[in-house]
C-alpha positions as CSV (number, residue, x, y, z in Angstrom):
1,M,-16.8,17.5,-21.6
2,A,-15.0,19.6,-19.0
3,K,-11.8,18.3,-17.5
4,S,-11.9,17.2,-13.9
5,L,-9.3,16.8,-11.2
6,N,-8.8,14.1,-8.6
7,R,-5.8,15.1,-6.5
8,V,-5.1,14.9,-2.8
9,T,-2.2,16.5,-1.0
10,L,-1.7,15.8,2.7
11,I,0.9,16.5,5.3
12,G,0.6,14.6,8.5
13,H,1.9,11.9,10.8
14,L,1.7,8.1,10.4
15,G,-0.8,6.4,12.7
16,R,0.9,3.0,12.4
17,D,3.8,1.4,10.5
18,P,3.0,0.6,6.9
19,E,1.7,-3.0,6.3
20,L,3.4,-4.4,3.2
21,K,1.7,-7.2,1.2
22,H,1.9,-8.5,-2.4
23,T,-0.8,-9.2,-4.9
24,S,-1.0,-12.6,-6.5
25,G,0.9,-11.1,-9.5
26,G,3.7,-10.0,-7.2
27,T,3.0,-6.3,-7.0
28,A,3.8,-4.7,-3.7
29,V,1.0,-2.9,-1.8
30,A,1.5,-0.9,1.4
31,N,-1.3,0.4,3.6
32,F,-1.0,2.9,6.4
33,T,-3.1,5.6,8.1
34,L,-2.1,9.3,8.2
35,A,-3.4,11.8,10.7
36,T,-3.9,15.5,9.9
37,N,-4.7,18.1,12.5
38,D,-6.7,21.2,12.3
39,R,-7.3,24.0,14.9
40,Y,-10.4,26.2,15.1
41,K,-12.1,28.5,17.6
42,D,-15.4,27.2,18.9
43,K,-18.4,29.5,19.6
44,D,-17.0,30.3,23.0
45,G,-13.7,31.5,21.5
46,N,-11.7,28.5,22.8
47,W,-9.2,26.7,20.5
48,Q,-10.2,23.2,19.6
49,D,-8.1,20.5,17.9
50,R,-9.6,18.2,15.3
51,T,-7.9,15.2,13.9
52,E,-8.8,13.5,10.6
53,W,-7.6,10.0,9.7
54,H,-6.8,9.1,6.1
55,N,-6.3,5.6,4.7
56,I,-3.3,5.6,2.3
57,T,-2.3,2.9,-0.2
58,C,1.0,2.8,-2.1
59,W,1.7,0.5,-5.0
60,A,4.8,-1.1,-6.5
61,R,8.2,0.6,-5.7
62,L,6.5,3.3,-3.7
63,A,5.0,0.6,-1.4
64,E,8.5,-0.9,-0.8
65,I,9.9,2.6,0.0
66,A,7.0,3.3,2.4
67,S,7.5,0.0,4.1
68,E,11.2,0.6,4.5
69,Y,11.4,4.2,5.6
70,L,8.1,5.1,7.1
71,K,7.3,4.4,10.8
72,K,4.5,5.3,13.2
73,G,4.7,9.0,14.1
74,R,6.8,10.0,11.1
75,A,5.9,13.2,9.4
76,V,5.3,12.7,5.6
77,Y,3.9,14.6,2.6
78,V,1.6,12.4,0.5
79,E,0.2,13.2,-2.9
80,G,-2.2,11.0,-4.8
81,S,-5.8,10.6,-5.8
82,L,-9.0,9.4,-4.1
83,R,-10.2,5.9,-4.9
84,T,-13.2,4.0,-3.6
85,H,-13.2,0.2,-3.0
86,S,-16.5,-1.7,-2.7
87,W,-17.4,-5.2,-1.7
88,D,-20.3,-7.2,-0.4
89,D,-20.3,-7.8,3.3
90,K,-20.5,-11.5,3.8
91,Q,-21.9,-11.2,7.4
92,S,-24.6,-8.6,7.1
93,G,-25.2,-8.6,3.3
94,P,-25.1,-4.9,2.2
95,K,-22.5,-3.5,-0.1
96,R,-19.7,-1.8,1.8
97,Y,-17.4,1.1,0.6
98,Q,-14.1,2.5,1.7
99,T,-12.4,5.6,0.3
100,Y,-8.7,5.8,0.4
101,V,-5.8,7.8,-1.1
102,S,-3.9,6.0,-3.8
103,A,-0.5,7.6,-3.3
104,T,1.7,8.6,-6.2
105,D,4.4,10.5,-4.3
106,L,5.8,10.5,-0.8
107,V,8.2,13.0,0.8
108,L,9.7,12.2,4.3
109,L,9.6,15.3,6.5
110,G,12.0,15.8,9.4
111,G,12.4,13.1,12.0
112,D,9.7,11.1,13.7
113,R,7.4,12.7,16.3
114,G,9.4,11.2,19.2
115,E,12.5,13.1,18.1
116,G,10.6,16.4,18.0
117,T,12.3,17.3,14.7
118,S,9.2,17.5,12.4
119,G,10.0,21.1,11.6
120,S,6.5,22.2,12.7
121,S,6.1,25.5,14.6
122,R,2.8,24.5,16.2
123,E,3.3,23.3,19.8
124,S,0.2,21.1,19.6
125,D,1.8,18.9,16.8
126,A,4.1,17.4,19.5
127,E,1.1,16.2,21.4
128,N,-0.6,12.8,20.9
129,F,-3.5,12.7,18.5
130,P,-6.9,12.7,20.2
131,G,-9.0,9.6,19.7
132,D,-8.1,6.2,18.4
133,E,-6.6,5.5,15.0
134,P,-9.2,3.8,12.8
135,E,-8.4,0.5,11.1
136,F,-8.8,-0.2,7.4
137,A,-12.2,-1.7,6.7
138,S,-12.1,-5.3,5.6
139,A,-14.0,-7.4,3.1
140,D,-13.9,-10.2,5.7
141,S,-15.1,-8.3,8.8
142,A,-14.9,-11.4,10.9
143,S,-11.2,-11.7,10.6
144,A,-9.1,-9.3,12.7
145,D,-6.0,-10.2,10.8
146,S,-7.3,-9.1,7.4
147,A,-7.6,-5.3,7.9
148,D,-6.8,-4.8,4.2
149,P,-9.3,-3.3,1.8
150,F,-7.9,-5.4,-1.1
151,P,-8.9,-9.0,-1.0
152,F,-6.0,-10.7,-2.8
Protein backbone atom coordinates (compact mmCIF):
# COMPACT_ATOMS: atom_id res chain seq x y z
CA MET A 1 0.00 0.00 0.00
CA ALA A 2 1.25 3.50 -0.82
CA LYS A 3 2.04 5.88 2.01
CA SER A 4 -0.31 8.75 2.66
CA LEU A 5 0.12 12.08 4.39
CA ASN A 6 -2.22 13.97 6.69
CA ARG A 7 -0.49 17.26 7.48
CA VAL A 8 -1.87 20.76 7.87
CA THR A 9 0.24 23.92 8.10
CA LEU A 10 -1.52 27.22 8.80
CA ILE A 11 -0.45 30.77 9.60
CA GLY A 12 -3.25 33.02 10.77
CA HIS A 13 -4.82 34.97 13.60
CA LEU A 14 -6.84 33.65 16.52
CA GLY A 15 -10.56 34.38 16.34
CA ARG A 16 -11.01 33.99 20.10
CA ASP A 17 -9.02 33.12 23.19
CA PRO A 18 -8.36 29.39 23.59
CA GLU A 19 -10.85 27.53 25.78
CA LEU A 20 -9.03 25.13 28.12
CA LYS A 21 -10.83 22.04 29.44
CA HIS A 22 -9.70 18.72 30.86
CA THR A 23 -10.81 15.20 29.99
CA SER A 24 -12.10 12.91 32.75
CA GLY A 25 -8.58 11.42 32.79
CA GLY A 26 -7.04 14.85 33.44
CA THR A 27 -5.60 15.53 29.95
CA ALA A 28 -5.72 19.21 28.98
CA VAL A 29 -7.60 20.12 25.77
CA ALA A 30 -7.65 23.63 24.28
CA ASN A 31 -9.95 24.70 21.43
CA PHE A 32 -9.74 27.90 19.40
CA THR A 33 -10.47 29.18 15.92
CA LEU A 34 -7.87 30.45 13.48
CA ALA A 35 -8.57 32.77 10.54
CA THR A 36 -6.52 32.69 7.36
CA ASN A 37 -6.89 35.30 4.61
CA ASP A 38 -6.57 34.96 0.87
CA ARG A 39 -6.64 37.64 -1.85
CA TYR A 40 -7.73 37.06 -5.42
CA LYS A 41 -8.87 39.06 -8.44
CA ASP A 42 -12.50 38.64 -9.42
CA LYS A 43 -13.72 38.52 -13.04
CA ASP A 44 -13.82 42.34 -13.13
CA GLY A 45 -10.18 42.60 -12.03
CA ASN A 46 -10.98 43.87 -8.52
CA TRP A 47 -9.13 42.48 -5.52
CA GLN A 48 -11.30 40.45 -3.18
CA ASP A 49 -10.46 39.16 0.30
CA ARG A 50 -11.58 35.73 1.45
CA THR A 51 -11.33 34.50 5.05
CA GLU A 52 -11.34 30.83 6.01
CA TRP A 53 -11.98 29.79 9.62
CA HIS A 54 -10.30 26.69 11.02
CA ASN A 55 -11.13 24.85 14.24
CA ILE A 56 -7.94 23.98 16.14
CA THR A 57 -7.58 21.52 19.03
CA CYS A 58 -4.43 21.17 21.15
CA TRP A 59 -3.78 18.38 23.63
CA ALA A 60 -1.75 17.91 26.83
CA ARG A 61 1.11 20.37 27.38
CA LEU A 62 0.51 22.08 24.03
CA ALA A 63 -3.05 22.87 25.21
CA GLU A 64 -1.70 24.47 28.39
CA ILE A 65 0.80 26.54 26.40
CA ALA A 66 -1.92 27.67 23.98
CA SER A 67 -4.19 28.66 26.85
CA GLU A 68 -1.44 30.63 28.56
CA TYR A 69 0.14 32.47 25.63
CA LEU A 70 -2.43 32.71 22.84
CA LYS A 71 -5.02 35.49 22.81
CA LYS A 72 -7.63 36.65 20.32
CA GLY A 73 -5.96 38.37 17.35
CA ARG A 74 -2.52 36.84 17.96
CA ALA A 75 -0.63 35.66 14.88
CA VAL A 76 0.39 32.00 15.14
CA TYR A 77 1.84 29.18 13.05
CA VAL A 78 -0.03 25.89 13.57
CA GLU A 79 1.02 22.47 12.35
CA GLY A 80 -0.99 19.30 12.81
CA SER A 81 -3.31 16.87 11.08
CA LEU A 82 -6.97 16.79 10.09
CA ARG A 83 -9.35 14.85 12.30
CA THR A 84 -13.09 14.35 12.01
CA HIS A 85 -15.34 13.96 15.04
CA SER A 86 -18.86 12.54 14.66
CA TRP A 87 -21.85 12.26 16.95
CA ASP A 88 -25.60 11.67 16.79
CA ASP A 89 -27.60 14.88 17.00
CA LYS A 90 -29.98 14.42 19.94
CA GLN A 91 -32.45 17.03 18.65
CA SER A 92 -32.82 16.28 14.95
CA GLY A 93 -31.45 12.73 14.83
CA PRO A 94 -28.92 12.59 11.97
CA LYS A 95 -25.25 11.93 12.48
CA ARG A 96 -23.20 15.16 12.61
CA TYR A 97 -19.57 15.66 11.67
CA GLN A 98 -16.94 18.27 12.42
CA THR A 99 -13.45 18.44 10.93
CA TYR A 100 -10.72 20.13 12.92
CA VAL A 101 -6.94 20.43 13.05
CA SER A 102 -5.32 18.43 15.84
CA ALA A 103 -2.27 20.61 16.48
CA THR A 104 1.15 19.09 17.09
CA ASP A 105 3.16 22.35 16.97
CA LEU A 106 2.54 26.05 17.63
CA VAL A 107 4.83 28.99 16.98
CA LEU A 108 3.86 32.44 18.24
CA LEU A 109 4.45 35.07 15.56
CA GLY A 110 5.07 38.74 16.37
CA GLY A 111 2.67 40.59 18.63
CA ASP A 112 -1.08 40.58 18.56
CA ARG A 113 -3.03 42.30 15.81
CA GLY A 114 -3.80 45.32 17.96
CA GLU A 115 -0.08 46.06 18.33
CA GLY A 116 0.44 45.92 14.57
CA THR A 117 3.63 43.88 14.97
CA SER A 118 2.58 40.71 13.21
CA GLY A 119 5.43 41.11 10.75
CA SER A 120 3.11 40.96 7.76
CA SER A 121 3.72 43.15 4.76
CA ARG A 122 0.12 43.03 3.61
CA GLU A 123 -1.84 46.09 4.64
CA SER A 124 -5.13 44.15 4.61
CA ASP A 125 -3.90 41.91 7.44
CA ALA A 126 -4.30 44.82 9.86
CA GLU A 127 -8.01 45.06 9.02
CA ASN A 128 -10.71 43.11 10.79
CA PHE A 129 -11.72 39.78 9.32
CA PRO A 130 -14.91 39.94 7.27
CA GLY A 131 -17.83 37.97 8.58
CA ASP A 132 -18.46 36.42 11.94
CA GLU A 133 -16.26 33.82 13.54
CA PRO A 134 -17.95 30.42 13.55
CA GLU A 135 -18.32 28.48 16.78
CA PHE A 136 -17.28 24.89 17.32
CA ALA A 137 -20.20 22.57 16.66
CA SER A 138 -21.54 20.80 19.69
CA ALA A 139 -22.87 17.33 20.39
CA ASP A 140 -25.50 19.03 22.54
CA SER A 141 -26.73 21.72 20.16
CA ALA A 142 -29.29 22.95 22.67
CA SER A 143 -26.66 24.13 25.13
CA ALA A 144 -24.88 27.36 24.18
CA ASP A 145 -22.30 26.72 26.92
CA SER A 146 -21.02 23.48 25.40
CA ALA A 147 -19.42 24.66 22.14
CA ASP A 148 -16.88 21.83 22.41
CA PRO A 149 -16.70 19.02 19.85
CA PHE A 150 -15.54 16.54 22.52
CA PRO A 151 -18.29 15.40 24.90
CA PHE A 152 -16.26 14.63 28.06
